[in-house]
C-alpha positions in Angstrom: 25.1 2.3 -6.4 29.0 2.5 -5.1 27.4 5.2 -3.1 25.1 3.6 -1.7 27.5 0.4 -0.9 30.0 3.2 1.1 27.0 3.3 3.6 27.0 1.4 7.0 24.2 -1.6 6.7 22.4 0.6 9.4 22.3 3.8 7.1 21.3 1.2 4.1 18.6 -0.1 6.2 17.5 3.3 6.5 17.5 4.5 3.4 15.7 1.3 2.0 13.1 2.1 4.0 12.6 6.0 3.4 12.3 4.5 -0.2 9.8 2.0 0.0 7.9 4.6 2.2 8.4 7.5 -0.4 7.5 4.7 -2.8 3.9 3.7 -1.0 3.3 7.5 -0.4 3.4 8.3 -4.2 1.5 6.0 -5.1 -1.5 6.8 -2.7 -1.1 10.2 -3.5 -0.7 9.5 -7.7 -3.3 6.6 -8.0 -5.4 6.0 -4.8 -6.5 9.1 -3.6 -7.5 10.9 -6.8 -9.9 7.5 -7.7 -11.1 8.1 -4.3 -12.6 11.9 -4.8 -13.8 11.1 -8.1 -15.3 8.0 -7.0 -17.2 9.7 -3.9 -18.3 12.6 -6.7 -19.7 10.2 -9.3 -21.7 8.5 -6.1 -23.0 12.1 -5.6 -23.8 12.6 -9.3 -26.2 9.5 -9.4 -27.8 9.8 -6.2 -29.2 13.4 -7.5 -29.8 12.0 -11.3 -31.9 9.1 -9.6 -33.8 11.7 -7.7 -34.8 13.8 -10.8 -35.3 10.4 -12.5 -37.8 9.2 -10.3 -39.4 12.7 -10.1 -39.4 12.7 -13.7 -41.2 9.1 -13.9 -44.0 10.3 -11.3 -44.1 13.3 -13.7 -45.1 10.8 -16.7 -47.3 8.9 -15.1 -49.4 11.3 -13.4 -49.5 12.5 -17.4 -50.3 9.2 -19.0 -53.1 8.9 -16.8 -54.8 12.6 -18.0 -53.8 11.6 -21.6 -57.0 9.5 -22.0 -59.0 12.3 -21.1 -61.9 13.6 -23.5 -63.3 17.0 -24.2 -66.4 18.3 -24.1 -66.4 21.7 -25.2 -68.4 24.4 -24.2 -70.5 26.9 -26.3 -71.5 29.2 -23.4 -70.0 31.7 -25.3 -67.1 32.6 -22.7 -64.0 33.4 -24.3 -61.0 31.4 -24.0 -58.7 33.9 -22.1 -61.6 34.0 -19.4 -62.3 30.1 -19.3 -58.6 29.8 -18.3 -58.5 32.7 -15.9 -61.4 31.1 -14.0 -60.3 27.4 -14.0 -57.2 29.2 -12.2 -58.8 30.4 -10.0 -61.0 27.6 -9.2 -58.4 25.3 -9.0 -56.1 27.6 -6.6 -53.7 28.9 -9.4 -54.6 32.2 -9.8 -51.4 33.7 -7.6 -49.3 31.4 -9.5 -50.4 33.1 -12.7 -47.4 35.4 -13.8 -48.7 36.1 -17.5 -51.9 35.2 -20.0 -51.8 36.1 -23.5 -53.8 35.3 -26.1 -52.4 33.4 -29.4 -55.3 34.2 -31.7 -58.7 33.3 -30.7 -58.0 29.6 -30.3 -54.9 29.8 -28.0 -53.6 31.2 -24.8 -50.3 31.1 -23.4 -50.2 30.9 -19.8 -46.8 31.6 -17.4 -46.9 29.7 -14.2 -44.4 30.5 -11.3 -44.4 28.4 -8.0 -46.8 26.9 -8.5 -48.4 23.4 -7.0 -47.7 20.4 -9.3 -50.9 18.2 -8.1 -52.6 21.3 -8.4 -51.4 22.0 -12.1 -51.9 18.7 -12.9 -55.7 18.8 -11.9 -56.4 21.7 -13.4 -54.8 20.8 -16.5 -57.6 17.5 -16.4 -60.1 19.9 -15.4 -59.5 22.2 -18.6 -59.8 18.7 -20.6 -63.1 18.4 -19.7 -64.1 21.9 -20.5 -62.5 21.5 -24.0 -59.0 23.6 -24.0 -56.2 20.8 -24.6 -52.3 21.5 -23.9 -50.5 22.2 -27.3 -47.7 22.6 -25.4 -46.0 21.6 -21.8 -43.1 23.0 -20.4 -42.2 22.5 -16.4 -39.2 22.7 -14.7 -38.8 21.2 -10.9 -39.1 24.7 -8.5 -36.6 24.7 -5.5 -39.4 23.8 -3.7 -40.7 20.4 -3.6 -44.0 20.0 -5.3 -43.8 23.1 -6.7 -42.7 24.0 -10.6 -42.5 26.7 -12.8 -44.2 26.3 -16.4 -44.9 27.6 -19.8 -47.8 26.4 -21.4 -50.1 26.9 -24.5 -53.4 25.8 -24.6 -55.7 25.7 -27.2 -59.2 24.6 -27.8 -59.7 21.3 -29.1 -60.3 20.2 -32.7 
């Protein structure tokens, strides 16, 4: 303290002002700026998650609409693999089918890539009317809007 009191009044005011400015700058750099950066990052993340939630809710609503549809079945002797392949072609999804693999004589695994989401749901609805029901459905949103990647296990209704 003797060092400070030994200074001229003008130097004391300059040192005091510099110390106050330094404290304000440290508070800003240590507390305020990191909080502001984190808030901006979290706001961006919330916006992304809200968009994803909206997409999931619309998909869920469409799936609930499709769930109560009954299956009539088909006795024309067409194999399940042929039925799925032909109906996908009619639904405009033939180009999206990456792979079809039979799982016994009552189930078929289907891999879709870059498929139209709405067309895929309409296709599943058409299959349900033919007696083919989804046993397992995994869909992932594609980079393009309204497009999906899907892995399906389809089987004959019991």
